C-alpha positions in Angstrom: -20.5 -81.3 14.4 -17.7 -81.1 11.1 -18.0 -78.7 8.7 -19.6 -80.9 5.6 -22.7 -82.4 7.8 -23.5 -78.8 9.2 -23.4 -77.7 5.5 -25.7 -80.4 4.6 -28.2 -80.2 7.9 -28.6 -76.4 7.0 -29.1 -77.1 3.1 -32.0 -79.8 4.0 -33.6 -77.4 6.7 -33.6 -74.8 3.9 -35.2 -77.4 1.1 -37.6 -78.5 4.2 -38.9 -74.7 4.1 -39.0 -74.6 0.4 -41.0 -77.4 0.2 -43.2 -76.3 3.0 -43.9 -72.7 1.3 -44.4 -74.4 -2.3 -46.9 -77.2 -0.5 -48.8 -74.3 0.8 -48.9 -72.5 -2.3 -49.9 -75.4 -4.1 -52.9 -75.9 -2.0 -53.9 -72.6 -2.2 -53.5 -72.6 -6.6 -55.8 -76.0 -6.3 -58.1 -74.7 -3.8 -58.2 -77.4 -1.8 -57.5 -74.7 1.0 -59.3 -71.3 0.3 -57.7 -68.0 1.5 -60.4 -67.4 3.2 -60.0 -70.3 5.7 -56.1 -70.1 5.3 -56.8 -66.5 6.8 -58.8 -68.1 9.5 -56.3 -70.5 10.6 -53.2 -67.5 10.4 -55.6 -65.0 12.5 -56.3 -68.2 15.3 -52.9 -68.8 15.3 -51.5 -65.1 15.1 -53.8 -64.2 18.1 -53.1 -67.5 20.3 -49.5 -66.9 19.1 -49.6 -63.4 20.6 -50.9 -64.3 24.3 -47.5 -65.2 25.3 -44.4 -63.3 25.0 -42.6 -66.6 25.4 -44.1 -67.4 21.6 -42.7 -63.8 20.7 -39.3 -64.7 22.2 -39.6 -68.2 19.9 -40.5 -66.4 16.6 -38.0 -64.0 17.0 -35.4 -66.8 17.3 -36.9 -68.4 14.0 -36.7 -65.5 12.1 -32.9 -64.8 13.4 -32.2 -68.4 12.4 -33.9 -67.8 9.1 -31.9 -64.8 8.1 -28.7 -66.2 9.5 -29.4 -69.1 7.5 -30.2 -66.9 4.1 -26.8 -65.2 4.7 -24.6 -68.2 5.5 -26.2 -69.6 2.1 -25.4 -66.4 0.2 -21.6 -66.8 1.5 -21.2 -70.5 0.6 -22.8 -69.7 -3.1 -20.1 -66.8 -3.5 -17.0 -69.3 -1.9 -18.2 -72.1 -4.0 -18.4 -69.8 -7.2 -15.1 -68.7 -6.6 -13.6 -72.1 -6.1 -15.5 -73.9 -9.3 -14.2 -71.4 -11.5 -10.5 -71.3 -11.0 -7.5 -73.5 -10.1 -5.6 -72.2 -6.9 -1.7 -72.5 -7.7 0.8 -72.1 -4.4 3.8 -70.5 -5.0 6.8 -69.0 -3.1 5.4 -65.7 -3.1 1.8 -66.1 -2.6 -1.1 -68.0 -4.9 -1.9 -68.0 -8.1 -5.5 -68.3 -9.6 -6.0 -69.6 -13.0 -9.6 -69.4 -14.1 -10.9 -72.7 -16.2 -12.0 -70.4 -19.1 -8.1 -70.0 -19.5 -7.3 -73.4 -19.3 -9.9 -74.2 -21.9 -8.0 -71.7 -24.0 -4.5 -73.5 -23.2 -6.0 -76.7 -23.9 -7.7 -75.3 -27.4 -4.0 -74.0 -28.2 -2.6 -77.4 -27.9 -5.6 -79.2 -30.0 -5.8 -77.0 -32.9 -2.4 -77.7 -34.1 -3.5 -81.5 -34.5 -4.3 -81.8 -38.2 -6.4 -85.5 -36.9 -8.8 -83.1 -35.1 -12.0 -81.7 -36.9 -13.7 -80.8 -33.6 -13.3 -80.5 -29.7 -14.8 -79.8 -26.5 -13.3 -80.3 -23.1 -15.1 -80.3 -19.9 -12.3 -79.3 -16.5 -12.8 -81.3 -13.2 -11.4 -80.3 -10.4 -10.9 -82.9 -7.7 -10.3 -82.0 -3.9 -6.8 -83.9 -4.3 -5.7 -80.9 -6.4 -4.6 -80.6 -10.0 -7.6 -81.3 -12.9 -9.3 -83.9 -14.3 -9.9 -83.2 -18.2 -12.3 -84.8 -20.4 -11.9 -83.9 -24.1 -14.7 -84.8 -26.6 -13.2 -84.8 -30.2 -14.4 -85.5 -33.5 -11.7 -87.0 -35.3 -11.0 -87.1 -39.2 -10.9 -90.5 -41.5 -8.5 -92.9 -41.1 -6.7 -92.0 -38.0 -5.2 -94.1 -35.3 -7.1 -93.3 -32.6 -5.1 -94.8 -29.8 -1.8 -93.4 -31.1 -3.2 -90.1 -31.4 -5.5 -90.4 -28.2 -2.1 -91.2 -26.0 0.1 -88.3 -28.2 -2.4 -86.0 -27.5 -2.9 -87.0 -23.8 0.9 -86.4 -23.3 1.5 -83.3 -25.0 -1.9 -82.1 -23.4 -0.3 -82.8 -19.9 3.1 -81.6 -20.6 2.0 -78.4 -21.7 -0.1 -77.3 -19.4 2.3 -78.2 -16.7 4.7 -76.3 -18.2 2.6 -73.2 -19.2 0.3 -73.2 -16.1 2.1 -75.2 -13.3 -1.1 -77.1 -12.9 -1.0 -81.0 -12.8 -3.3 -82.8 -14.8 -4.3 -85.5 -12.6 -6.3 -87.5 -16.0 -7.1 -87.0 -19.4 -10.0 -89.0 -20.6 -10.6 -89.0 -24.4 -13.9 -89.7 -25.8 -14.2 -90.6 -29.4 -18.1 -88.8 -30.1 -17.6 -89.0 -34.2 -15.4 -89.9 -36.5 -16.2 -87.0 -39.6 -16.0 -88.6 -43.2 -15.2 -85.9 -45.8 -16.0 -88.2 -48.7 -19.9 -88.7 -48.6 -19.7 -91.9 -50.7 -18.3 -93.7 -47.3 -21.4 -95.7 -45.7 -20.6 -94.9 -41.8 -23.5 -97.4 -41.2 -23.1 -100.0 -43.6 -25.7 -103.0 -43.3 -24.1 -106.5 -44.4 
């Protein structure tokens, strides 16, 4: 069983347990099962369960597995947080981790020099193949050659990030969210 399949199986088991406990809590809150009836059922199970050492061993194994599952998920979450928040660059002397905040700052440094841009927002994606993908959401000023400005931004940004951080930009997708008109006399949605 590979690691990814194991992770998915553990995640599904954990979700199943959460659903089971939430259904029990939900049914108690709606009162189709009273606390007294639930308590009686648990008591019967408790006494029949402890009548055998075999049942106690099974319960200990289940408790150990649940505890191990919780520890495993905590470790995975910590590892995931470290991976998502930074890009790792290998050098001849070791490793350099560059935070996504630092990359966003470098992106902003390039975009702030562009007079054509009124506002911007960037989203960085880290593919498994290495490098980064960037989605730029821009608000441009009026009367701008959008294809020309877009290509210029993509080239400058790709070159700047490679030069300053060593990070290869695989793809820069530009989304023009709005064109900002400074002159309020120009209607944006003119009906004919």
